[in-house]
Z-matrix of the N, CA and C atoms (Angstrom, degrees):
N
C 1 1.469
C 2 1.523 1 110.13
N 3 1.318 2 116.21 1 132.38
C 4 1.468 3 120.69 2 -179.95
C 5 1.524 4 109.33 3 -95.24
N 6 1.328 5 115.84 4 126.83
C 7 1.453 6 121.46 5 178.05
C 8 1.525 7 109.82 6 -95.64
N 9 1.316 8 116.22 7 144.08
C 10 1.462 9 121.93 8 -179.72
C 11 1.522 10 108.92 9 -114.98
N 12 1.336 11 116.16 10 118.06
C 13 1.455 12 122.33 11 -178.86
C 14 1.532 13 109.67 12 -112.76
N 15 1.335 14 114.74 13 156.18
C 16 1.466 15 121.39 14 174.47
C 17 1.518 16 109.05 15 -125.16
N 18 1.338 17 116.99 16 134.35
C 19 1.461 18 121.25 17 171.00
C 20 1.522 19 108.58 18 -117.97
N 21 1.335 20 116.23 19 128.95
C 22 1.463 21 121.94 20 176.72
C 23 1.520 22 106.70 21 -114.72
N 24 1.317 23 115.86 22 108.98
C 25 1.473 24 122.43 23 -171.08
C 26 1.522 25 108.46 24 -154.66
N 27 1.349 26 117.48 25 129.06
C 28 1.460 27 119.27 26 -176.35
C 29 1.520 28 113.45 27 -83.66
N 30 1.327 29 118.09 28 -10.78
C 31 1.460 30 120.68 29 175.38
C 32 1.525 31 109.37 30 -84.93
N 33 1.326 32 115.96 31 114.37
C 34 1.468 33 120.49 32 -179.02
C 35 1.522 34 110.95 33 -59.54
N 36 1.319 35 117.11 34 -40.90
C 37 1.462 36 120.84 35 -177.68
C 38 1.531 37 110.97 36 -62.91
N 39 1.342 38 116.77 37 -46.36
C 40 1.469 39 120.18 38 -179.87
C 41 1.521 40 110.28 39 -67.32
N 42 1.314 41 116.23 40 -47.44
C 43 1.472 42 121.18 41 -176.14
C 44 1.525 43 111.45 42 -59.38
N 45 1.311 44 116.46 43 -50.51
C 46 1.458 45 119.76 44 -177.86
C 47 1.521 46 111.70 45 -72.13
N 48 1.345 47 116.64 46 -31.85
C 49 1.462 48 119.81 47 177.74
C 50 1.516 49 111.88 48 -65.66
N 51 1.340 50 116.66 49 -42.78
C 52 1.467 51 120.70 50 177.95
C 53 1.521 52 110.34 51 -64.62
N 54 1.324 53 117.24 52 -45.21
C 55 1.467 54 121.05 53 -179.62
C 56 1.525 55 111.14 54 -59.84
N 57 1.316 56 115.84 55 -46.54
C 58 1.467 57 120.12 56 -178.80
C 59 1.527 58 111.17 57 -62.78
N 60 1.344 59 116.33 58 -44.19
C 61 1.469 60 119.95 59 -177.86
C 62 1.528 61 110.95 60 -66.02
N 63 1.323 62 117.00 61 -44.74
C 64 1.468 63 120.53 62 -177.70
C 65 1.521 64 111.17 63 -64.06
N 66 1.318 65 116.91 64 -46.07
C 67 1.468 66 119.55 65 -177.55
C 68 1.520 67 111.54 66 -68.42
N 69 1.328 68 116.74 67 -37.27
C 70 1.462 69 120.33 68 179.75
C 71 1.529 70 110.88 69 -71.05
N 72 1.330 71 117.24 70 -47.71
C 73 1.457 72 121.46 71 -175.69
C 74 1.523 73 112.16 72 -68.68
N 75 1.320 74 116.74 73 -33.52
C 76 1.473 75 120.30 74 -178.98
C 77 1.522 76 112.50 75 -76.95
N 78 1.313 77 116.78 76 -10.87
C 79 1.473 78 122.73 77 179.58
C 80 1.533 79 111.86 78 55.44
N 81 1.302 80 114.61 79 44.46
C 82 1.455 81 119.86 80 174.13
C 83 1.514 82 115.28 81 93.55
N 84 1.337 83 118.07 82 -4.01
C 85 1.471 84 119.39 83 -178.70
C 86 1.527 85 112.33 84 -86.77
N 87 1.344 86 116.85 85 -5.82
C 88 1.465 87 121.56 86 177.48
C 89 1.522 88 108.97 87 -129.62
N 90 1.330 89 116.60 88 131.67
C 91 1.464 90 121.76 89 169.95
C 92 1.519 91 108.00 90 -114.89
N 93 1.323 92 116.05 91 144.55
C 94 1.456 93 121.10 92 -174.44
C 95 1.521 94 111.59 93 -116.50
N 96 1.322 95 116.08 94 131.43
C 97 1.464 96 122.59 95 165.38
C 98 1.520 97 106.59 96 -102.00
N 99 1.316 98 117.17 97 152.84
C 100 1.461 99 119.26 98 179.43
C 101 1.518 100 111.54 99 -139.86
N 102 1.329 101 114.68 100 151.64
C 103 1.463 102 122.21 101 177.52
C 104 1.517 103 108.04 102 -139.54
N 105 1.335 104 116.64 103 141.33
C 106 1.463 105 121.69 104 -176.50
C 107 1.519 106 112.83 105 -98.19
N 108 1.338 107 117.21 106 -12.84
C 109 1.468 108 120.87 107 -179.67
C 110 1.522 109 109.70 108 -132.47
N 111 1.332 110 115.42 109 161.31
C 112 1.446 111 119.66 110 177.19
C 113 1.514 112 112.23 111 -64.33
N 114 1.323 113 116.55 112 -38.37
C 115 1.465 114 120.84 113 178.82
C 116 1.524 115 111.09 114 -61.47
N 117 1.324 116 116.06 115 -44.11
C 118 1.460 117 120.42 116 178.65
C 119 1.531 118 110.48 117 -65.21
N 120 1.328 119 116.13 118 -38.27
C 121 1.454 120 120.19 119 177.98
C 122 1.517 121 111.98 120 -62.95
N 123 1.340 122 117.15 121 -43.83
C 124 1.465 123 121.22 122 177.33
C 125 1.523 124 111.07 123 -59.58
N 126 1.314 125 117.09 124 -43.59
C 127 1.462 126 120.77 125 179.82
C 128 1.526 127 110.99 126 -62.03
N 129 1.327 128 116.78 127 -39.70
C 130 1.466 129 119.86 128 -177.67
C 131 1.523 130 111.97 129 -68.98
N 132 1.348 131 118.23 130 -40.03
C 133 1.465 132 118.14 131 -179.52
C 134 1.526 133 111.50 132 -72.74
N 135 1.330 134 116.99 133 -22.02
C 136 1.464 135 120.01 134 176.79
C 137 1.520 136 111.54 135 -78.75
N 138 1.328 137 116.43 136 -23.78
C 139 1.462 138 120.61 137 -174.74
C 140 1.527 139 113.10 138 -102.86
N 141 1.345 140 117.55 139 -15.18
C 142 1.461 141 120.66 140 -173.62
C 143 1.525 142 111.81 141 -133.99
N 144 1.308 143 115.78 142 161.37
C 145 1.461 144 122.12 143 172.66
C 146 1.524 145 108.09 144 -107.48
N 147 1.331 146 116.14 145 128.82
C 148 1.459 147 120.75 146 -178.25
C 149 1.527 148 110.95 147 -119.47
N 150 1.319 149 114.99 148 150.68
C 151 1.464 150 120.84 149 176.24
C 152 1.519 151 111.01 150 -85.21
N 153 1.329 152 117.19 151 -18.82
C 154 1.464 153 121.93 152 178.56
C 155 1.522 154 109.19 153 -165.48
N 156 1.336 155 115.83 154 146.06
C 157 1.469 156 120.96 155 179.03
C 158 1.520 157 109.10 156 -128.31
N 159 1.341 158 116.00 157 132.44
C 160 1.465 159 123.10 158 176.24
C 161 1.526 160 107.29 159 -109.84
N 162 1.341 161 116.43 160 124.68
C 163 1.459 162 120.74 161 -172.73
C 164 1.522 163 112.45 162 -124.79
N 165 1.337 164 116.38 163 127.39
C 166 1.453 165 120.46 164 160.99
C 167 1.532 166 106.01 165 -73.18
N 168 1.317 167 117.69 166 159.43
C 169 1.473 168 119.60 167 179.85
C 170 1.527 169 111.15 168 -96.62
N 171 1.326 170 116.94 169 -49.62
C 172 1.471 171 120.32 170 -179.10
C 173 1.520 172 109.23 171 -84.69
N 174 1.336 173 115.15 172 99.36
C 175 1.458 174 121.55 173 -175.86
C 176 1.523 175 110.08 174 -130.05
N 177 1.310 176 118.16 175 148.84
C 178 1.471 177 119.85 176 173.26
C 179 1.524 178 110.71 177 -71.39
N 180 1.330 179 116.73 178 137.30
C 181 1.459 180 120.49 179 176.08
C 182 1.506 181 114.19 180 98.29
N 183 1.320 182 116.89 181 -53.41
C 184 1.473 183 122.69 182 177.95
C 185 1.514 184 106.79 183 -158.21
N 186 1.322 185 116.88 184 145.70
C 187 1.466 186 119.84 185 -177.94
C 188 1.525 187 110.95 186 -80.86
N 189 1.327 188 115.17 187 164.92
C 190 1.456 189 120.01 188 175.21
C 191 1.518 190 111.76 189 -60.72
N 192 1.330 191 117.11 190 -34.42
C 193 1.462 192 120.97 191 176.20
C 194 1.533 193 110.68 192 -62.56
N 195 1.343 194 116.43 193 -42.17
C 196 1.469 195 120.70 194 178.75
C 197 1.530 196 110.61 195 -61.05
N 198 1.327 197 116.09 196 -42.70
C 199 1.468 198 120.62 197 -179.10
C 200 1.520 199 110.52 198 -65.12
N 201 1.329 200 116.68 199 -42.44
C 202 1.460 201 120.75 200 179.53
C 203 1.530 202 110.95 201 -61.91
N 204 1.324 203 116.65 202 -43.92
C 205 1.471 204 120.27 203 179.29
C 206 1.519 205 110.76 204 -60.86
N 207 1.329 206 116.59 205 -43.05
C 208 1.460 207 120.55 206 179.40
C 209 1.525 208 110.85 207 -65.11
N 210 1.328 209 116.68 208 -42.91
C 211 1.460 210 121.63 209 -179.77
C 212 1.518 211 111.47 210 -61.16
N 213 1.335 212 116.46 211 -40.38
C 214 1.464 213 120.81 212 -176.35
C 215 1.536 214 113.14 213 -68.30
N 216 1.314 215 117.83 214 -10.39
C 217 1.467 216 120.22 215 176.50
C 218 1.522 217 111.02 216 -72.49
N 219 1.336 218 116.48 217 -23.81
C 220 1.462 219 119.54 218 -174.29
C 221 1.518 220 114.38 219 -131.69
N 222 1.328 221 119.03 220 -9.25
C 223 1.463 222 119.94 221 -172.29
C 224 1.525 223 112.16 222 -145.09
N 225 1.336 224 114.94 223 147.77
C 226 1.462 225 121.89 224 174.76
C 227 1.524 226 111.55 225 -106.34
N 228 1.336 227 117.25 226 15.30
C 229 1.462 228 119.24 227 -176.57
C 230 1.532 229 110.16 228 -62.84
N 231 1.352 230 117.95 229 148.66
C 232 1.465 231 121.23 230 -178.10
C 233 1.527 232 112.03 231 -60.67
N 234 1.337 233 115.60 232 143.35
C 235 1.465 234 122.28 233 177.76
C 236 1.527 235 109.29 234 -126.12
N 237 1.331 236 116.46 235 125.50
C 238 1.454 237 122.86 236 174.78
C 239 1.525 238 108.31 237 -109.54
N 240 1.323 239 116.66 238 126.87
C 241 1.457 240 120.36 239 171.95
C 242 1.521 241 108.83 240 -90.58
N 243 1.324 242 115.07 241 131.24
C 244 1.463 243 122.18 242 -178.44
C 245 1.519 244 106.37 243 -126.22
N 246 1.351 245 117.64 244 103.61
C 247 1.461 246 118.51 245 -168.63
C 248 1.519 247 112.89 246 -156.04
N 249 1.327 248 115.22 247 163.54
C 250 1.462 249 121.31 248 175.48
C 251 1.523 250 111.73 249 -85.34
N 252 1.343 251 117.49 250 -8.60
C 253 1.463 252 121.52 251 -179.42
C 254 1.527 253 109.38 252 -81.52
N 255 1.322 254 115.83 253 89.40
C 256 1.458 255 120.06 254 -173.34
C 257 1.514 256 114.77 255 -100.71
N 258 1.335 257 118.31 256 10.69
C 259 1.461 258 118.70 257 -179.66
C 260 1.526 259 110.62 258 -75.81
N 261 1.322 260 115.66 259 158.23
C 262 1.459 261 121.38 260 -174.19
C 263 1.520 262 112.37 261 -60.30
N 264 1.324 263 117.05 262 -37.97
C 265 1.463 264 120.65 263 -177.93
C 266 1.522 265 111.52 264 -59.18
N 267 1.331 266 116.83 265 -45.64
C 268 1.460 267 120.29 266 -179.06
C 269 1.522 268 111.68 267 -71.25
N 270 1.330 269 116.45 268 -37.27
C 271 1.464 270 119.90 269 178.80
C 272 1.521 271 109.82 270 -62.18
N 273 1.328 272 116.98 271 -46.66
C 274 1.459 273 120.60 272 179.98
C 275 1.529 274 111.36 273 -64.22
N 276 1.336 275 116.24 274 -39.59
C 277 1.462 276 119.32 275 178.16
C 278 1.522 277 110.62 276 -61.71
N 279 1.343 278 116.44 277 -40.53
C 280 1.458 279 120.73 278 179.01
C 281 1.521 280 111.98 279 -58.21
N 282 1.333 281 116.06 280 -42.93
C 283 1.457 282 119.51 281 178.78
C 284 1.528 283 111.40 282 -70.86
N 285 1.319 284 116.60 283 -38.60
C 286 1.477 285 120.89 284 -176.55
C 287 1.526 286 112.52 285 -63.02
N 288 1.322 287 117.20 286 -34.10
C 289 1.469 288 119.34 287 -177.43
C 290 1.517 289 112.80 288 -91.17
N 291 1.343 290 116.81 289 3.92
C 292 1.468 291 118.52 290 173.32
C 293 1.504 292 116.24 291 116.84
N 294 1.345 293 118.34 292 7.52
C 295 1.459 294 120.03 293 176.11
C 296 1.519 295 111.40 294 -70.81
N 297 1.329 296 116.98 295 151.72
C 298 1.470 297 121.61 296 -179.08
C 299 1.524 298 112.83 297 -102.64
N 300 1.328 299 116.76 298 -26.42
C 301 1.468 300 119.55 299 177.70
C 302 1.521 301 107.97 300 -157.92
N 303 1.332 302 115.17 301 164.02
C 304 1.460 303 121.63 302 -171.01
C 305 1.518 304 107.50 303 -142.09
N 306 1.321 305 116.86 304 114.60
C 307 1.459 306 121.10 305 -178.22
C 308 1.525 307 109.09 306 -117.40
N 309 1.326 308 115.25 307 126.29
C 310 1.459 309 121.28 308 -174.43
C 311 1.529 310 110.82 309 -94.09
N 312 1.325 311 116.35 310 135.50
C 313 1.464 312 122.65 311 175.07
C 314 1.530 313 109.65 312 -75.13
N 315 1.329 314 118.64 313 148.18
C 316 1.469 315 126.98 314 -6.45
C 317 1.524 316 110.95 315 -69.89
N 318 1.317 317 116.45 316 154.58
C 319 1.452 318 120.45 317 -173.65
C 320 1.521 319 110.50 318 -142.48
N 321 1.319 320 114.73 319 166.75
C 322 1.459 321 121.93 320 175.99
C 323 1.526 322 108.70 321 -96.91
N 324 1.330 323 116.98 322 123.86
C 325 1.462 324 120.74 323 178.19
C 326 1.529 325 110.26 324 -61.70
N 327 1.320 326 115.25 325 -35.97
C 328 1.464 327 120.05 326 179.03
C 329 1.526 328 110.50 327 -62.79
N 330 1.346 329 116.92 328 -43.09
C 331 1.460 330 121.11 329 178.86
C 332 1.532 331 110.43 330 -64.49
N 333 1.338 332 116.74 331 -42.69
C 334 1.462 333 120.97 332 178.25
C 335 1.520 334 110.06 333 -58.93
N 336 1.322 335 116.40 334 -46.45
C 337 1.469 336 120.63 335 -179.16
C 338 1.529 337 111.05 336 -60.86
N 339 1.328 338 116.31 337 -44.67
C 340 1.466 339 120.43 338 -179.11
C 341 1.531 340 111.30 339 -63.75
N 342 1.334 341 116.97 340 -40.94
C 343 1.466 342 120.27 341 178.91
C 344 1.526 343 110.95 342 -65.94
N 345 1.318 344 116.16 343 -42.24
C 346 1.457 345 120.71 344 179.82
C 347 1.528 346 110.50 345 -62.84
N 348 1.319 347 116.54 346 -47.83
C 349 1.465 348 120.15 347 -178.22
C 350 1.525 349 111.65 348 -64.68
N 351 1.334 350 117.20 349 -37.11
C 352 1.461 351 120.76 350 179.00
C 353 1.526 352 110.50 351 -64.27
N 354 1.334 353 116.14 352 -43.10
C 355 1.463 354 119.72 353 -179.33
C 356 1.518 355 111.19 354 -67.84
N 357 1.321 356 117.39 355 -45.21
C 358 1.463 357 121.05 356 -179.08
C 359 1.526 358 110.55 357 -62.75
N 360 1.332 359 116.88 358 -40.77
C 361 1.465 360 120.75 359 178.78
C 362 1.521 361 111.32 360 -64.81
N 363 1.333 362 115.96 361 -40.62
C 364 1.461 363 119.75 362 179.94
C 365 1.525 364 110.89 363 -66.18
N 366 1.325 365 117.22 364 -42.38
C 367 1.457 366 120.57 365 178.77
C 368 1.522 367 111.22 366 -66.11
N 369 1.310 368 116.29 367 -36.59
C 370 1.466 369 119.95 368 179.10
C 371 1.521 370 110.75 369 -64.66
N 372 1.343 371 116.19 370 -38.60
C 373 1.471 372 119.82 371 -179.89
C 374 1.524 373 111.25 372 -69.21
N 375 1.339 374 116.03 373 -23.36
C 376 1.465 375 120.88 374 179.56
C 377 1.525 376 111.58 375 -99.16
N 378 1.310 377 115.45 376 8.95
C 379 1.459 378 120.69 377 -173.66
C 380 1.530 379 111.74 378 -55.62
N 381 1.320 380 114.79 379 131.54
C 382 1.460 381 120.68 380 178.78
C 383 1.525 382 109.06 381 -73.87
N 384 1.309 383 116.15 382 135.46
C 385 1.452 384 119.74 383 179.29
C 386 1.516 385 110.37 384 -70.47
N 387 1.318 386 115.11 385 156.86
C 388 1.453 387 120.50 386 178.71
C 389 1.532 388 110.17 387 -61.48
N 390 1.321 389 115.29 388 147.42
C 391 1.459 390 121.81 389 174.60
C 392 1.521 391 106.92 390 -95.26
N 393 1.338 392 116.94 391 123.74
C 394 1.457 393 120.40 392 -175.24
C 395 1.524 394 111.19 393 -122.01
N 396 1.319 395 114.50 394 139.26
C 397 1.460 396 122.30 395 172.91
C 398 1.520 397 107.04 396 -135.71
N 399 1.320 398 115.76 397 85.83
C 400 1.467 399 121.78 398 -176.39
C 401 1.533 400 110.26 399 56.43
N 402 1.344 401 116.78 400 -110.63
C 403 1.466 402 120.17 401 -175.25
C 404 1.522 403 112.87 402 -80.44
N 405 1.332 404 117.09 403 -9.78
C 406 1.466 405 122.09 404 -174.46
C 407 1.527 406 109.70 405 -102.28
N 408 1.341 407 116.40 406 130.16
C 409 1.471 408 121.18 407 -178.52
C 410 1.526 409 109.86 408 -137.04
N 411 1.326 410 116.05 409 135.60
C 412 1.464 411 121.97 410 177.90
C 413 1.521 412 108.59 411 -127.92
N 414 1.329 413 116.31 412 126.59
C 415 1.461 414 121.88 413 178.89
C 416 1.525 415 108.94 414 -104.21
N 417 1.353 416 118.32 415 106.76
C 418 1.470 417 120.70 416 -176.77
C 419 1.523 418 113.38 417 -66.65
N 420 1.340 419 117.81 418 -23.69
C 421 1.462 420 120.50 419 -177.49
C 422 1.525 421 111.49 420 -76.62
N 423 1.322 422 116.33 421 -44.85
C 424 1.471 423 120.11 422 -178.59
C 425 1.523 424 112.77 423 -95.20
N 426 1.355 425 116.03 424 -6.99
C 427 1.467 426 121.79 425 -178.05
C 428 1.532 427 111.39 426 59.19
N 429 1.343 428 115.68 427 41.10
C 430 1.458 429 121.06 428 178.38
C 431 1.524 430 109.61 429 -111.76
N 432 1.332 431 115.07 430 148.60
C 433 1.457 432 121.89 431 177.23
C 434 1.521 433 108.16 432 -125.35
N 435 1.343 434 115.81 433 136.61
C 436 1.460 435 120.73 434 -178.71
C 437 1.529 436 109.56 435 -128.00
N 438 1.325 437 115.56 436 141.50
C 439 1.457 438 122.42 437 171.59
C 440 1.521 439 107.22 438 -122.82
N 441 1.333 440 116.19 439 118.11
C 442 1.466 441 121.40 440 -175.86
C 443 1.529 442 111.48 441 53.18
N 444 1.326 443 116.30 442 37.88
C 445 1.457 444 121.64 443 176.51
C 446 1.511 445 114.94 444 83.20
N 447 1.325 446 118.11 445 -5.09
C 448 1.460 447 121.89 446 179.90
C 449 1.526 448 109.51 447 -100.78
N 450 1.333 449 116.29 448 129.05
C 451 1.457 450 119.61 449 -178.31
C 452 1.520 451 111.28 450 -68.49
N 453 1.330 452 115.31 451 138.48
C 454 1.460 453 122.59 452 178.73
C 455 1.527 454 108.45 453 -113.56
N 456 1.321 455 116.82 454 129.24
C 457 1.459 456 121.06 455 179.87
C 458 1.523 457 109.99 456 -86.22
N 459 1.335 458 116.02 457 120.08
C 460 1.451 459 121.85 458 178.65
C 461 1.519 460 110.15 459 -119.55
N 462 1.316 461 116.71 460 153.70
C 463 1.461 462 120.55 461 171.62
C 464 1.527 463 107.86 462 -72.36
N 465 1.337 464 118.47 463 161.04
C 466 1.473 465 119.90 464 179.47
C 467 1.519 466 113.47 465 -54.17
N 468 1.326 467 118.41 466 -43.95
C 469 1.464 468 120.80 467 -179.08
C 470 1.525 469 111.17 468 -67.21
N 471 1.328 470 117.92 469 -40.19
C 472 1.461 471 120.82 470 176.70
C 473 1.525 472 110.30 471 -61.18
N 474 1.337 473 115.80 472 -42.58
C 475 1.462 474 119.97 473 179.92
C 476 1.527 475 111.20 474 -60.98
N 477 1.330 476 116.78 475 -47.78
C 478 1.463 477 119.54 476 -175.66
C 479 1.532 478 111.90 477 -70.77
N 480 1.319 479 118.09 478 -29.39
C 481 1.460 480 119.94 479 173.64
C 482 1.525 481 109.94 480 -66.22
N 483 1.336 482 116.24 481 -46.44
C 484 1.462 483 119.88 482 178.93
C 485 1.526 484 111.12 483 -62.36
N 486 1.320 485 117.10 484 -41.44
C 487 1.462 486 121.28 485 178.55
C 488 1.531 487 110.32 486 -60.41
N 489 1.317 488 116.52 487 -44.12
C 490 1.464 489 121.09 488 178.54
C 491 1.525 490 110.50 489 -59.04
N 492 1.332 491 116.71 490 -45.65
C 493 1.463 492 120.48 491 -179.21
C 494 1.529 493 111.58 492 -65.33
N 495 1.350 494 116.50 493 -46.22
C 496 1.460 495 120.16 494 -174.73
C 497 1.524 496 112.24 495 -69.91
N 498 1.320 497 116.96 496 -30.28
C 499 1.463 498 120.13 497 176.70
C 500 1.533 499 111.96 498 -74.35
N 501 1.326 500 115.64 499 -15.51
C 502 1.476 501 120.71 500 -176.69
C 503 1.530 502 109.43 501 -134.20
N 504 1.338 503 115.59 502 55.11
C 505 1.466 504 120.75 503 -176.19
C 506 1.526 505 111.08 504 -54.51
N 507 1.329 506 115.06 505 130.59
C 508 1.451 507 121.12 506 177.26
C 509 1.514 508 114.84 507 88.66
N 510 1.343 509 117.22 508 -14.60
C 511 1.462 510 119.78 509 -179.71
C 512 1.520 511 109.97 510 -81.51
N 513 1.319 512 116.01 511 137.48
C 514 1.463 513 121.33 512 -179.68
C 515 1.524 514 109.65 513 -89.54
N 516 1.339 515 115.53 514 131.24
C 517 1.463 516 121.29 515 178.77
C 518 1.525 517 108.98 516 -118.77
N 519 1.316 518 115.82 517 125.27
C 520 1.462 519 120.17 518 175.27
C 521 1.518 520 109.28 519 -73.17
N 522 1.324 521 116.64 520 165.20
C 523 1.462 522 120.19 521 176.73
C 524 1.531 523 110.06 522 -57.90
N 525 1.337 524 115.78 523 -43.25
C 526 1.466 525 119.59 524 -178.21
C 527 1.521 526 111.71 525 -61.89
N 528 1.325 527 116.86 526 -42.13
C 529 1.467 528 119.14 527 -179.36
C 530 1.525 529 111.18 528 -68.43
N 531 1.328 530 117.49 529 -35.00
C 532 1.470 531 120.37 530 177.46
C 533 1.524 532 109.74 531 -65.34
N 534 1.329 533 116.94 532 -42.26
C 535 1.469 534 120.26 533 177.37
C 536 1.519 535 110.47 534 -60.45
N 537 1.331 536 117.23 535 -45.61
C 538 1.470 537 121.15 536 -178.09
C 539 1.520 538 112.27 537 -65.03
N 540 1.337 539 117.36 538 -35.31
C 541 1.463 540 121.29 539 -175.09
C 542 1.530 541 113.17 540 -88.08
N 543 1.327 542 117.02 541 -30.38
C 544 1.473 543 120.66 542 -176.07
C 545 1.519 544 111.91 543 -100.31
N 546 1.327 545 117.59 544 -46.87
C 547 1.463 546 120.56 545 -178.51
C 548 1.522 547 111.84 546 -85.00
N 549 1.315 548 117.17 547 -31.43
C 550 1.458 549 122.99 548 -175.51
C 551 1.531 550 108.99 549 53.98
N 552 1.368 551 117.50 550 -116.92
C 553 1.466 552 120.40 551 -177.50
C 554 1.523 553 112.53 552 -92.35
N 555 1.321 554 115.98 553 -5.18
C 556 1.466 555 120.58 554 -176.50
C 557 1.533 556 109.39 555 -94.99
N 558 1.329 557 117.65 556 63.28
C 559 1.456 558 120.65 557 -176.69
C 560 1.518 559 110.69 558 -139.62
N 561 1.322 560 114.61 559 133.29
C 562 1.462 561 120.26 560 178.00
C 563 1.520 562 107.26 561 -147.25
N 564 1.321 563 117.03 562 95.43
C 565 1.454 564 120.20 563 -178.13
C 566 1.517 565 110.85 564 163.77
N 567 1.346 566 116.20 565 -163.58
C 568 1.457 567 121.26 566 178.49
C 569 1.524 568 109.53 567 -103.93
N 570 1.344 569 115.98 568 168.70
C 571 1.463 570 119.16 569 -178.68
C 572 1.520 571 112.29 570 -69.24
N 573 1.323 572 118.09 571 -8.30
C 574 1.468 573 120.71 572 176.32
C 575 1.530 574 111.70 573 -69.22
N 576 1.318 575 116.30 574 -16.02
C 577 1.473 576 119.98 575 175.19
C 578 1.517 577 109.55 576 -59.77
N 579 1.325 578 116.87 577 -33.91
C 580 1.468 579 120.79 578 179.08
C 581 1.528 580 109.92 579 -62.29
N 582 1.321 581 117.06 580 -44.57
C 583 1.470 582 120.72 581 179.11
C 584 1.525 583 110.83 582 -58.21
N 585 1.331 584 115.79 583 -42.53
C 586 1.462 585 121.13 584 -179.31
C 587 1.525 586 111.27 585 -63.85
N 588 1.345 587 116.66 586 -44.20
C 589 1.459 588 120.44 587 -179.50
C 590 1.530 589 111.09 588 -65.84
N 591 1.317 590 117.79 589 -39.31
C 592 1.461 591 120.81 590 -179.76
C 593 1.524 592 110.89 591 -69.97
N 594 1.318 593 117.02 592 -35.82
C 595 1.462 594 120.62 593 175.50
C 596 1.534 595 110.34 594 -60.46
N 597 1.324 596 116.59 595 -44.39
C 598 1.471 597 120.68 596 178.55
C 599 1.519 598 110.60 597 -66.88
N 600 1.340 599 116.95 598 -39.63
C 601 1.463 600 121.15 599 179.43
C 602 1.518 601 110.68 600 -61.60
N 603 1.323 602 117.36 601 -46.44
C 604 1.466 603 120.98 602 178.57
C 605 1.537 604 110.91 603 -58.07
N 606 1.326 605 115.42 604 -43.28
C 607 1.465 606 119.96 605 -178.97
C 608 1.524 607 110.79 606 -62.26
N 609 1.333 608 117.18 607 -43.69
C 610 1.458 609 120.83 608 -179.31
C 611 1.521 610 112.26 609 -66.60
N 612 1.329 611 117.12 610 -30.14
C 613 1.467 612 120.96 611 -178.66
C 614 1.523 613 112.79 612 -82.99
N 615 1.330 614 117.74 613 -7.00
C 616 1.462 615 120.51 614 -179.99
C 617 1.525 616 110.70 615 65.54
N 618 1.354 617 116.54 616 -137.09
C 619 1.460 618 119.85 617 -178.99
C 620 1.526 619 112.07 618 -63.38
N 621 1.347 620 117.79 619 -24.30
C 622 1.468 621 120.42 620 177.60
C 623 1.521 622 111.37 621 -68.53
N 624 1.326 623 117.34 622 -17.37
C 625 1.449 624 120.43 623 177.60
C 626 1.522 625 112.57 624 -64.06
N 627 1.351 626 116.02 625 -20.03
C 628 1.465 627 119.82 626 178.81
C 629 1.523 628 111.93 627 -68.03
N 630 1.324 629 116.30 628 -14.26
C 631 1.468 630 120.02 629 177.06
C 632 1.535 631 111.07 630 -66.98
N 633 1.319 632 117.04 631 -27.09
C 634 1.463 633 120.82 632 -179.25
C 635 1.528 634 108.41 633 -83.98
N 636 1.303 635 115.53 634 113.59
C 637 1.462 636 122.07 635 -172.15
C 638 1.529 637 110.49 636 -105.76
N 639 1.334 638 115.66 637 138.36
C 640 1.463 639 121.67 638 173.94
C 641 1.523 640 109.30 639 -93.15
N 642 1.312 641 116.03 640 127.17
C 643 1.459 642 121.23 641 173.58
C 644 1.527 643 106.72 642 -110.08
N 645 1.298 644 116.69 643 101.71
C 646 1.460 645 122.57 644 -171.04
C 647 1.526 646 110.97 645 -57.55
N 648 1.327 647 114.29 646 129.25
C 649 1.451 648 121.00 647 -178.92
C 650 1.515 649 114.03 648 83.32
N 651 1.333 650 117.15 649 -6.71
C 652 1.464 651 120.69 650 -177.06
C 653 1.523 652 112.06 651 -121.70
N 654 1.324 653 118.62 652 -46.77
C 655 1.458 654 120.21 653 -179.04
C 656 1.510 655 113.06 654 145.18
N 657 1.330 656 116.01 655 -139.57
C 658 1.461 657 121.81 656 -175.07
C 659 1.521 658 110.74 657 -133.79
N 660 1.336 659 115.14 658 156.78
C 661 1.455 660 121.26 659 171.59
C 662 1.517 661 108.51 660 -152.93
N 663 1.321 662 116.36 661 166.90
C 664 1.464 663 120.83 662 173.37
C 665 1.513 664 108.32 663 -113.58
N 666 1.332 665 115.83 664 143.63
C 667 1.455 666 119.53 665 -178.59
C 668 1.525 667 110.74 666 -135.17
């Protein structure tokens, strides 16, 4: 299996050195994407799925913290902070917003590689199995959804609504509970947004969308 990593680092020497070492040492099992600015990094995580992201913190355009926060809205992939900011306040902030490890510059590329591989291997061994309902399958690790073996492209909110339903088959969720569980603090609108997202989800799932049932006055469930 080939893993795809992203490094966002404004130092060309560090960025290219890490990419070269990872791709060479992994013997083809790792491919690296790279970004030199925070803005470029944000664009890449919005357009691609990564198995791991390495972030500098002080970046032009957007900070590594900003990128991590954005990434955590749609992905649980491991995040390593790679930075000169080694004080306790920044380290704790990195962990609080969803970082998995924090490596302070100057650093050993070999040590970084070993830490990354250890974490990825451990997460792979703990990988959650796909959730299946006959023709419908959801893989929580890769965030992919399949209908009759064909991948279906969903928006992040559609995916997390479906995941919530499939993990709790038969349970009824009100609009308010769906907002609290899927949007959390990232919500600005009325509860009718839920109806709109479920309508789009049903359409994307084709005939499997009929599994999502409306219980008038109560909410939704999957059966």
